[in-house]
C-alpha positions in Angstrom: 148.3 175.4 148.5 147.4 174.7 151.8 145.6 172.1 154.0 142.7 173.7 154.0 141.8 173.6 150.7 143.2 170.1 149.9 140.1 169.4 152.3 137.6 171.6 151.0 138.4 170.0 147.2 138.4 166.6 149.4 135.0 167.4 151.1 133.4 168.7 147.1 134.2 165.1 145.2 132.4 163.7 148.1 129.4 165.6 147.6 129.5 165.5 144.7 129.7 161.4 144.5 127.1 161.3 147.2 124.6 163.8 144.8 124.9 161.4 141.4 124.3 158.3 143.8 120.8 160.4 145.1 120.3 161.5 142.1 121.1 158.4 139.4 119.2 155.6 140.0 120.0 152.8 137.5 117.9 149.8 137.6 118.2 145.8 135.8 115.6 144.7 133.3 114.9 141.2 136.2 113.9 143.8 138.8 111.4 146.7 139.8 112.4 149.6 141.4 109.2 151.9 143.9 110.1 154.8 144.2 108.8 157.5 146.5 108.3 160.5 146.8 107.9 162.7 150.3 107.2 159.2 151.3 104.2 158.3 148.9 103.8 155.7 146.3 105.1 158.1 143.2 106.2 155.1 140.2 108.0 151.8 139.4 111.0 151.9 136.9 112.7 148.9 136.0 115.3 148.0 133.3 116.2 152.3 132.7 118.2 154.8 133.9 115.9 157.2 136.5 117.1 160.4 137.6 115.8 161.3 141.1 115.5 164.4 143.3 118.2 164.3 145.7 116.5 164.2 149.0 113.3 164.1 147.1 113.0 161.2 145.5 114.4 157.3 147.4 114.1 154.1 146.9 111.1 152.5 148.8 112.0 148.5 147.4 113.6 146.3 144.5 111.4 143.5 143.5 112.2 140.5 141.6 110.5 140.0 138.6 111.9 136.0 137.8 109.3 133.4 138.5 110.7 132.1 142.3 110.0 128.9 143.6 109.7 128.5 146.8 109.5 125.0 148.9 107.7 124.2 151.9 108.6 121.6 154.4 106.5 118.4 154.6 103.5 119.7 156.2 101.5 117.2 158.2 98.0 116.6 156.8 95.6 114.8 158.5 93.0 112.2 155.4 89.7 112.1 155.4 90.2 108.3 156.7 91.9 109.6 159.9 96.2 108.6 158.6 98.3 111.4 158.8 100.5 112.2 156.0 103.6 114.6 155.1 103.2 116.7 152.2 106.5 118.3 150.1 104.6 120.8 148.3 106.5 123.5 145.6 104.9 126.5 144.7 106.3 128.4 141.6 104.9 132.2 141.8 105.7 135.5 139.9 105.3 139.1 141.2 103.0 140.5 138.3 102.5 143.9 140.0 105.4 144.9 142.3 103.6 148.3 143.9 100.9 145.8 145.0 103.7 142.7 146.7 105.7 145.9 148.7 102.5 147.8 150.0 99.6 145.0 149.8 101.6 142.3 152.1 104.8 142.4 154.5 106.6 139.8 152.9 104.3 138.4 150.0 106.7 134.8 150.2 106.0 133.6 154.3 101.9 134.5 152.9 102.4 132.1 150.2 103.5 129.9 152.0 101.2 129.7 154.7 98.4 129.9 152.5 100.0 126.8 150.6 99.9 124.8 153.6 96.2 125.8 154.6 94.7 125.1 151.7 96.7 121.8 151.2 95.0 121.4 154.2 91.4 122.0 153.1 92.1 120.0 149.9 93.8 116.8 150.7 92.2 116.7 153.7 88.9 116.1 152.3 90.4 113.1 150.5 91.3 109.7 151.9 95.2 108.6 151.6 94.0 106.5 148.1 92.2 109.2 146.0 95.1 111.5 147.7 98.2 109.3 146.5 96.6 108.7 143.0 95.0 112.2 142.7 97.8 113.8 142.1 97.0 116.1 139.3 93.4 117.1 140.6 95.0 118.3 143.9 97.9 120.4 142.2 95.2 121.8 140.2 92.8 122.2 143.0 96.0 124.5 145.0 97.0 126.6 141.9 94.3 128.0 141.9 92.9 128.8 145.2 96.6 130.2 145.7 95.7 131.8 142.1 92.8 133.8 143.5 93.9 134.2 147.3 97.4 136.1 145.6 95.7 138.0 143.3 95.2 141.5 145.2 99.1 140.7 146.5 100.3 141.5 142.8 101.3 137.6 143.0 100.6 135.0 140.2 101.0 131.4 141.2 102.8 129.8 137.8 101.8 126.1 139.0 101.9 124.1 141.9 103.7 120.8 142.3 103.2 117.8 144.9 106.6 116.0 145.8 105.8 113.6 147.9 103.1 111.9 150.0 104.2 110.0 152.8 102.0 107.6 154.6 102.9 106.7 158.4 105.8 103.5 158.4 102.9 101.4 158.8 100.6 102.5 156.6 103.7 102.0 154.3 104.3 98.5 155.2 100.9 97.6 154.8 101.0 99.2 151.4 103.4 97.8 150.1 102.2 94.1 151.2 99.2 95.1 149.0 101.1 96.1 146.2 103.5 93.2 146.6 100.0 91.0 146.4 98.2 92.6 143.9 101.3 92.7 141.5 101.3 88.8 142.3 97.9 88.8 140.9 98.0 90.5 137.9 101.3 88.5 137.5 99.3 85.4 137.6 96.4 86.6 135.5 98.5 87.7 133.1 100.6 84.1 133.3 96.4 82.6 133.5 95.9 84.7 129.7 99.1 84.3 128.2 98.4 80.3 129.2 94.9 80.9 128.2 96.2 82.7 124.3 98.6 79.8 124.0 96.4 77.3 124.5 93.9 78.9 122.2 96.8 79.6 119.4 97.7 76.1 119.8 93.9 74.6 119.2 93.5 77.2 115.8 96.8 75.7 114.7 95.9 71.8 115.3 92.6 72.9 114.1 94.3 74.8 111.0 96.6 72.0 110.4 93.5 69.2 110.9 91.7 71.4 108.2 95.4 71.6 105.4 95.8 68.1 106.1 92.0 67.2 105.2 92.1 69.3 102.1 95.5 67.5 101.2 94.2 64.3 101.7 91.2 65.0 99.8 93.1 66.8 96.9 95.1 63.4 97.6 92.4 61.2 97.2 90.8 63.8 94.2 94.4 63.4 92.1 94.3 59.3 93.3 91.4 58.5 91.3 92.1 61.1 88.5 95.2 59.0 88.7 93.2 55.5 88.5 90.9 56.8 86.0 93.3 57.3 83.7 95.3 54.3 84.0 92.2 52.5 83.9 90.9 54.5 80.5 95.0 53.7 79.6 94.5 50.1 80.2 91.2 49.9 78.7 93.0 51.2 75.6 95.7 49.4 75.9 93.4 46.0 76.4 91.2 47.1 73.4 94.3 47.8 71.0 95.9 44.9 72.1 92.6 42.9 71.1 92.2 45.2 67.8 96.0 43.5 67.0 95.4 40.5 68.4 92.5 40.3 66.0 93.5 41.5 63.3 97.0 38.9 63.5 94.6 36.6 64.1 92.3 37.1 61.1 95.6 37.8 59.0 97.3 34.3 60.0 94.3 32.5 59.3 93.9 34.4 56.0 98.0 33.4 55.8 96.7 29.7 56.5 94.2 29.3 54.4 96.5 31.6 51.5 99.0 28.7 52.6 96.8 26.2 52.6 95.8 26.9 49.1 99.1 27.5 47.6 100.6 24.5 49.3 97.5 21.8 47.9 97.6 24.0 44.3 101.7 22.9 44.3 100.9 19.2 45.4 98.2 19.3 43.0 100.2 20.4 40.3 103.6 18.2 41.2 101.0 15.1 41.3 99.5 15.8 37.9 103.5 16.9 36.5 104.6 13.4 37.6 101.8 11.5 35.9 101.5 8.6 39.1 100.2 5.0 37.5 97.9 2.9 38.9 100.3 1.2 40.7 102.0 3.6 42.5 98.8 5.3 43.5 97.7 1.6 44.7 101.3 1.5 46.9 101.0 5.1 48.1 97.4 3.9 49.4 98.5 0.9 50.7 101.3 3.1 52.9 98.7 5.6 54.0 97.1 2.4 55.5 100.2 1.6 57.3 100.1 4.9 59.0 96.6 4.6 60.0 97.1 1.6 61.5 99.8 3.0 63.5 97.6 5.3 65.7 97.9 4.7 69.2 94.1 4.5 69.4 93.1 1.8 67.2 93.4 -1.1 68.2 91.3 -3.3 65.8 91.3 -1.8 61.7 89.3 -3.8 59.0 90.5 -4.0 55.3 87.8 -3.5 53.2 86.9 -7.0 50.7 87.2 -5.1 47.9 90.2 -4.0 48.1 91.2 -3.2 44.2 87.8 -1.6 43.6 89.0 1.7 45.6 92.1 1.8 43.1 90.5 0.9 40.3 88.6 3.9 40.8 91.0 6.0 41.7 93.2 4.5 38.7 90.2 5.3 36.6 89.8 8.8 37.8 93.2 9.9 37.0 94.4 7.9 33.8 93.8 6.4 30.6 94.5 2.6 29.3 97.8 3.2 26.9 98.8 0.7 24.3 100.1 -1.6 26.0 96.8 -1.9 28.6 98.4 -0.1 31.2 96.5 2.9 32.7 98.3 6.0 32.4 98.1 9.8 33.5 96.2 11.9 31.0 95.4 15.3 31.7 91.5 16.3 30.7 91.5 19.3 27.9 90.2 21.5 30.6 93.0 21.2 32.8 95.4 22.8 29.1 93.7 25.9 29.9 93.3 26.5 33.4 90.6 28.6 34.9 91.6 32.3 35.4 92.0 32.4 39.2 91.7 35.5 41.4 94.9 36.8 42.6 95.9 38.2 45.7 97.5 41.5 46.2 101.0 41.6 45.0 102.4 42.4 48.8 100.3 38.6 49.4 101.3 36.5 46.4 105.0 37.7 47.1 104.8 35.5 50.4 104.3 32.4 48.5 106.4 32.8 45.3 109.3 30.0 45.0 112.8 29.6 43.3 114.2 26.4 42.1 118.0 25.9 42.9 120.4 24.0 41.8 119.3 20.2 43.8 115.5 20.8 42.4 114.3 22.1 46.2 111.4 24.6 46.2 112.1 26.9 48.9 110.1 29.3 50.4 110.9 33.3 49.5 109.8 36.0 51.7 110.7 39.6 50.7 113.4 41.2 52.9 115.0 38.1 53.3 
């Protein structure tokens, strides 16, 4: 094969490649291609394979459809109180009409940049420094509204505007730092005072509550003590009453038993005297012995015997005795004594107290039940 043929084949391949490049256009999804036909706008294509007419259709521009971040250098702005501050701003924009962004403005990024700087001066220039520092959301909203309205004909949508920083002059910053420090100290002092006040109030409330509880406790203690004293007094009175009743019953029983004992003793003595049949001589002897015992009293300094000493003895002998065949007065029981009158008997329990038994020596000893 001759060299001329080879050169011709190479030329045909090059022409084919150029033809394909001029005919076939592949546009990614995140981009838009502006196609012109014979120098006039024809159509906008995106995310598709497009066939162009060679040497008739051409791509005017490729536009990125994604949201773009446009940072700006800090812009000096004079506030309403004549202070120069540096404002650093970031604008988020997105192309919504690629043909407008190509044909309505030469460079939409520069346009947005200059428009944002002008709008910031207009918005922040009407505020004081303090208002600008405390109204970032208001400034962001106003900037976005103005920029979005101005860039609408360009096919641009301003998504949001953010103020990254507002830097006042160094002297103002120092003054602001001192003011902020003073404000923080003031707030700390106020909070400390409020804390102490709250603590004092809580302490007073606690003391008041403790006093109330103490008073209630003392009141309850006094009530309980009074109730206890009342119950103790009632029990003591009841015990005294029971003791007095038992003491009275004991004294009554003792008096009754003493009377019964004396009666039994007199009955036994009288029976023993009658059983012994004493003679007038024995009675006279006992009478003289009794007079001697009367004279032995310490309070008796002088005692006088009756002149008729034999008269009482004779009357006493006549009372108890009768003349015997030998002329001696002897004891004679009266007919009534052989048949004693019936005597009211005690209850078996009381009568058992006075039962006696005769031991081997003839002495009477008292017996009690249970002994």
